[in-house]
N, C-alpha and C positions, 0 to 999 in steps of 0.2 A: 541354914538357914541367915538371911540378912541379919542384922545386928541392929541395925539404925533405920531399918526402912523394911515396907511388905515386901512379898517375894516376886521374883520374875518368873513367872511360871511358865512350862512349855510341857504338851502332851505327846506322849511318844504309843502307836498305834503299832501292836505285834499281831500276827494272824498264826494261829495254830495248822501245823502240816495233818492230814489227813492221816497219812500211813505213819509217819515217826514221831508224830506229835510234838515235835520241836515249834519254839518260837520264832518266827523271823520278824524283822522290824519291816514295818509296811510303809510309816513316814512317820512325818513329825509337823504339828502345828508351828505357827509363829511363837513368838517369845512376845510376853505382854509384862511389859515394866513395870513394877510397883503395885499390885494389888493382889488382893485374896478371892478378887471374885471376876477372874479373868471371863469373857466371853471371846472366844475364837472366832474367827475369819476364814481361817482356811479348812477346805474341807477335804475328805479321804474320798474317794469315788472306788467302790469294790462291787465286782461282779457278786451279784445275789442269788443262790439256788435254792430253793425251797426244800430239795431233798437232801441237801446236806447238812453237816452240823458245823456251821462255820463259827468257830469260837477266836475273841476277840479279847485281847489285853490291852488296859490302857495305865501308863505308868505317867505319874507326874512329877516333872522336876522342878526346884527351883535354880535356875541357872547362875552362874556365878561369874564366868568367865566366856570367852568366845569359842573354846574348844566346842569339839561334835563329840568329846568322849564323854559318853553320861556318867562314868565312873568319878568323874571332875565335879560332878555337880550333886546337889542335896535330893535326894529322892524323899516326895512330899508323900506318896501313895499310889497305890493301883485298883482297880478294878478289872474284875472277867465278868465276861457277857456272851450270849450268842447272839449272833446278827437277826435269827429269828425272832429273839426275844423283843428287840428294840421295834422291830418291825411288827410284831403282834401285840405291842403295848398301846394304851390308850394315844391316840395321834401320834403315834410312830416317836411319843417321847418317852424314856426311862430315867430313872434317878437312882444311882447305884452309891452306895457309902464307900470311899477311899480307905481301904486296910494296908498292911504291911510295916505298920511302924508302930513296934513293940510298945502299949502302955499309952498310946495317944491316938485320940480322934483326929482323923486327916483329914475330915471334909466331907463333901459328896461330890461327883461328877455326873452333869446332864447331859445324855446323849439323844440328839435326834435326827431321824434318817427320812429322805425324801426318793424318792424313784426318777430316774432321769427320763427327760420326754420321749426319747426315742426308742424306749422302752414300749410306750403305747402301740405302736403301729402294729396292724394285724395284716397280714398278708393271705390273699386268696387268690390261688392258680389253679390250671388245670392241665394235666398232661394227657399225651396220647403214645402208644408205640406203634412200630412198624415193622414187620417181619422178625420178630423176636424166635429165639432157639426154641425149637421144639424140644420139650421135655420128657412129655408122658408117652407111654409106649403107646397105646390104645387110642390117644386123642391128644389134642394140642396142649399147649399149656396153658396153666390157670395163674396167670402173673399178677405181681404186686408189686409196689415199690415201697422202701423202707428209706426214709430220711436219717442221716445222720451230722450231728452238729460235732465239729471238732473242737477239742478242749486245748487248753493251757499247754498241756503237758504231751501233746501230739496223738493222744486217745481220742476215741468217736463216742458219742452218747447218742442213741436212739431219740429222735424226737419226734417223727410223725411214720404212720403206716397209713397206705391208702387201702382201700379196700379192695377184695380179689375178683378180677373178671375172668370168669369160669369158659375154658375150652376156646380161646382166643390169641391168636398171634399177632394182632392189630389192637390190641383194647383202647379205649377211651376212657379213662377214670374220671369220677363225676368230681367237680369242683370242692377244692377244701380250703380250710382256712387255719393259718398258724400263725403265734404272736411273733415278732421279729426276734425276739429275745429268746426263742426256745430255738429259732432257726439257725443263728448264728450270735445271740447274746448282744446284738448291737452294735458287732461288729461287721461292717458291710462287705470287708475284703477276705473275712473267715472263710476258709473250705468246708462247703457243703457237700457231703458225699451221699450219693443214692445208688442204692443196690437195687438191682431187677429180680425177683426170686419167681419160681413156680409152685404154686401153695398144692401141699398133700396133706391128707386128714390127718396123719399121724403126728404132724410136727415137724417131719423132717423135710423142712421145704429147698427144692433144689435151686443151686444158684445160676442165673442166667448170664448175670455181668453186672458191672458198676461202672459209673460217668460221676466227674466230680466239678462243681461250679460253686459259685458265691452269690450272696445275696445282690451284690454291686451288678454282677452278670444276670442274674435273673431280672434284675429290675428293669435294664435296658432293653431286655421283650416286649415291654409294655406295650408296643406299637408294630410287632413283629414277630414273626414264627422264629424261633430258636431251637435247631435240630441239635442232639448230642449223641453221639456215637455212644452204643454199648457196648463195653470191652470185657472179654473174660480172661484174665491173666493167664490161668494155665492153658488154656485152648490156643491161647496168642503164642505160649512157649512150644506147643506141639505142632503146629501146624503152620507151613510158612507159606502158603496164600492165605490165611485168614485176616479175613477184613474187620470185621465185628459180629455181633450177637443180636445187632437189632439197632435201632435208634427209635430216640424217645423226644418226642417233639413237644414243647411249651407253649400251650394255645393259648392261655390266657394269664396275666399277672398283675393285679391290681394290691393299691396299698391304703388302708385307712386305720384313723385311730379309733382305738376304741377303750374300756375300763381295762384294769390290769387284774391281774391277783393281788396285788401289793393297794391298789385302789380299796378291794373291800376288806381285806386286812387289817389297813390301818384305819380305814373311815373315818369320819370324824365322829363327833360327840355331839346328840341332842339331847335334849330334856323333853321327854314323853310326860304329859300330865296323866296319871294313872288313879282312878278312884278305885279305893277298896269298899266293898261293899259289902257291909255284914248283915247277919240277919234280920230282919225285919219283918213285920205284918203288912208294911202299906205295898199297894198296888202300885203306887208311882214311886220313882226313886225320888227320896225326900230331898229338897234343897229349896234355894227359891227361885221359885218357878220362871221367873223372868230369864235367868238362865239355863233351864234346863227342863226340855219336856220329853225326855226319855222314861219308858217304862219298864218295868220287870220284863213283861213279855216280848219287847223289841229287844233285848238283850237277849233272850232264849232264857232269862233265868225266872225263877218262881222263888217267893218269899222264904221258902224251906233251903234254897239251894245253900244257905249260909255264906261264907266267907269267898269272895271271888273278885279277879281285878278286871278293870275294863279300861281302854285306854281312850285318849280323846277323839279317836276316832270313830268310838261307837257310841260318843254322846253329842247330841245338839245342843250345842252351847254358842253363847255368846263371846269370840275370841277377844273384844275389847275389853272386855268385862273382867277378864282372867285373875288378875291381881285381888280386885274386889270380892269377887266371887270366892278365890281361896281361902281369903278370911272370914268371911260368911259363914261358908260351906264347913271351914274347920272349927267355928264355933258350933254353927249349926247339928253338923254331924258329929262329931267326936262327942260333944256335952250330951247329946240327944240319943247318942248309942247306934246312929244309923251307917257310921260310916265317915269315910274322910278322902283328902283328895293329898297326893304328894307328886313330888317331881322324881323321876327315873332316867338316870343317862344311859342311853342306848349308844354302844360306840361301831368297832370293828367288828367284823363278822368272825365268832369264835368257832372254833375245830374243835368238836366233841369226839373224844378218841376212846373206842371200845374194845374191848380183846377176847377173843374166842377161841380155846386150847384144845385141841384132840386128845381125849384123854381114853381113846379105844385100847383094847389089848394087843393091839399090832405093834403097838411101839413098844411093846418088852417091858417085863418086868422093871419098875424104877430102880430096883436095890441091885441091879446088874450091870455089870459095865458095858455090855451090850445093846442097852435099852436108849433110843433116843430122849428117853425121860431123865436118863442118869444123872445125879447130882455129884459131879465130881468134885474134890475140894480143890481141884488144880485150874478147871476150865469151866465155863459155862455150856451147857447144852446146846446143840441147836437150835432149840424151842426157846432158851431163855437169851440166846443172841440175837434173835429175831424180834423178840419181844423188846429188848434193849435197844436195837438198831433203829428200829421205826419208832417206837416211844419216845425215846428221848429227843428225835426232832418236833414230832407232832407236840410236844407239851409247851413247846414254848410258844403255841397259839392259843393254848387253855388255859384261861386266866385262873381257874379255882384247882388246875391241875388235881380232879378227882377223874378217875378212869373206872368204868363201869370195866368188870372182868368174870368172863364166863368160861365153863368148862362146859365139854359136852360128850357123852360116850361111855360115861361110868356109872358104876353101881354107887348112888352117895347114902352116906348114915342118915338116921338112924334103921331106917327101912330096909335099906339095900337095894330100892328101885332104880333103876336106869333114867337119867336124865340130860337133856339134851340142853339144856342151857342152866345149868346151876353154879351159883355165885363162889367165886373163889373165894372170898372170906367169909362164905356160909350164911351169908345175912340177906335175907331175900328181901328184907324191907329197903337197904341200901348197899347196892352190889357193889359201889364205888370204892377205889383203892387210893390211896395219897401217893402220886408219881408214880413213876414207873418202879421205883425201889417198892412200893409198896404193892403193887402189881406183881412181880417178883417174887416178892414175901409171901403173898396169898398163894401162887402158884406152886412155891416150894411146899408150903402148908398141905395144899390139898393133894398132892402127891403122897402124904404122908397117909391121910384118913380117908381116901375115896379109893373102889377098885375099878382098875381098868378094866372095860369090857365093850361095849360096839353097840348099835352100829354107827358108821359114821354120817352124821345128818347135820345140815348146814342150814336148813330151811327154819326150824324154828329160831334160831339166835339172828339170822337176817331179817326175820319178820318182827322179833323184837327191837331192833335198832327202828328195824323202818317205822313201827306205830311211833316211835320217840319222834323220829325226821316229819311225819304227817301232821304233826301239832304245831310245824313253825313254817312259816310261808313267807317270811318277810326278809329272809336274807341274813338275817341276827347269828342262826347258828347253820352248821356244817358237819355233817357226821362221818365218821372214817370209821368203820369196821376192819381191822385185822384178823383173820383167820387163821390159824397155824394149825397144818395138819402132817400127816405120814402117809396117807394112803387112797383109795379110790374113795368117793363118794360115792354113799349108799342112797342117796335121796334126790338124785339128780334131777327128775321131772319135777318133784315138789321146789326143789332149790330155783330152777329154770321159770319156774311158775311165780315163785316168788319175787325175782326180780324183773320179769316180764310185767307179768299181769295181774290183775286182782284174785288173788288165790283165796279159795276157803280151806281154813285150817281147825281139824276138830280137836278141841283139848279138852275141855269139859261142857262148852257149849260149840256151837258154831260162829266163828270169829272171823269178819271180813276184813283183810290185809292190804295194804295198799300197794300198788305199782313199786318196787323199789329206785327203779330207774329213772322215775318221776318227781322224787323226793331229791332233797338237798344231801344226800350221801354219797359215799363210796365205799368198795368194797376191796381191800386188799388180802389176796391169798397166797400165803407162802409155804410152799411144800417142803420137809424135811424127809431125811432120809433115801433110799435106795428104789424106792418104789416108782413104777410106771405112772405117770402123771397126764397121760393122755388128754383124759376125760376134762381137767381143769383146763385144757385151750380152749375147749367148745364154750366154756364160761367168759374168758378172755376175749373181749369183743372187738380187738384190735383189727382182725381182718374179718370176720362174718360176724352180723351182730345176733346176740344172743335173740332165740326166739322160743317161743312155747304155743301150742295148739295155733298155729300159723300167725300167731302175733308177733311183732320185734319190739324188744327193747328200747324205749324213748332213748335212752344215752347209754353209751360205754361207759358202767360205773365200776365194773371188774378187772382188776389187776393180777394177774397169776406171775409168780416166778419160782423155779424151784432154787432152794438153799445150796445145793450142791454147786452148782453154777457158778456161785459168787466167793467160794472157799479157797483161803490164800492156801497153797501149796508149801509156803514158808512156815506155815504156822502161827503168823499175824492174824490174829483174831479180831483187832480192830478194825484192820484194813478189811477184813471178810465182811463185817458190820457194816461199814462205809460204803462198801460196793453194793452189798443187799440194799440199804435204805437209798442209797443214790437211785436206783433201778426202779422199786417199787413205790416210789413217794413222787416218780419223776411226772405221773399223770393226775396227780392231785389237782393243781392249779387249772389246769384246760378243764377236767369235769367241774371243778366249782364255777368257772366262769360259763361253762356251756350250760348249767342250770340256773344260775343268773341272768344268761342272756334269753333263754327260752321263757322265762317267766317276767321279762324286762323289768328286774329289779337293778338298780342302780344305786352305787355305794354312798353312804354318806358323806358330802364333801368335808374336807379336813380342813376345819379353820384354824388359825393360830387361837390358841387359849386366852 
């Protein structure tokens, strides 16, 4: 510390590796002399991935000399945070206490985030193919395209799949839109790899060939057709006269700027005027008649409804008189026992995470090591790893960190009846658990108290979440349901109906459930164990949109992955969970955006505080 002056602080940013969990220095701010309240100018530009847990560490030092060796400077404190936490916070601003110096208050650090403008661009393109290889014995191929974004480490991540064109070697795919960030992460020269497949019903799609391009190369084709040769490396090695496996032509390519996922998650903050209507025998909403002409009936209420909330959009008022009305109504309503008015902050879209776990007998006895639910003292089960991998990322975007968690397919005490949506915490009135650790704790406790049984039914819990999502239409909430299961679904027809159509399900009386694909919700299904999950591919509408009774889902909201595909064979479970989360969550941003766009919902502008 400086003895005769204030500190000369600098902030050092470290990023944690996904696989090895090692901290690596990313960059440093400038040094600001002689201040205890520095406002740094230098910014850190990071690649943001919703589907990854991007852990950051900020170390603060007091600079005593010109050396770059941090051990020569005084350590003032540090803060740990995930990038998603900052983005999901109010207006993209998050304050954290500095810690690390024993017995001393180190102050706080204020972090803010904003999105770079080139990430806002949306590309719309259309492609066709010519003379593709024939793969089906009794017919032509059923081709579709898979687009991959290249990563910094040389690997590739799926970013888009086209629809399947049946029985056609010269297909023309429908135009589709994709964010530039998803295609190339804003790096116009980054490789974009495109694979051509022949679709098979069992999921074992035949590889036809591949080609590579880049955003910059694609964009040059806005005024002319660009033809790419589809190459199959294996066939090229085997056949000396091999030319190609067909060609793909870029028919059109257009770019426009649209709202991004970050726009909705950050949002701005607006104060909604909210009236709390208390029980009243009056026909008219009580208050100064000059400012309100709204009747109980026009709000769909009756005097017996009790406490209800109504926003200013529901009430006919004179906006110019807001302040006067507030004070007048406060005294008139509260003192008269009629109700009152308050201001409520409404900010960026909140992600609401719900969990549903398979407790059917096919998982095996939880007390036996062969069970998929086995609680080993040395490592997490596949179920627990799936919950932890997905939940730890989602929770950064949920302000209250309270997650409803259900089980299905078990006999539940005390009656021993089979239930397909029992709360893991055994509290029907409040099934929410505190954080992902709370979900895991309730899951472990349920394994000790319920009897694994069957069958494997998804529809009840999908309808449960759909009912909640149906109550929100303003873009303030988006629901994500994670289903973890070990086997073949027993109620496929009912599940497809829940996703696609307005279905009727009998519980005690017939209830009408909304179409899940038309609501602000997404469904993630993780399959654990060695079972055959062919039926699950039908629910994942990447290639063929889910349908029921001749009707198709409004949006693709289901993502299915088998956990076994992400297991690291060296035994690195942290890497296994990171791989799983990366793929199952990759579609959430686009699914959220597709809902907002279909309803013409715009994010609140993020004005400075």
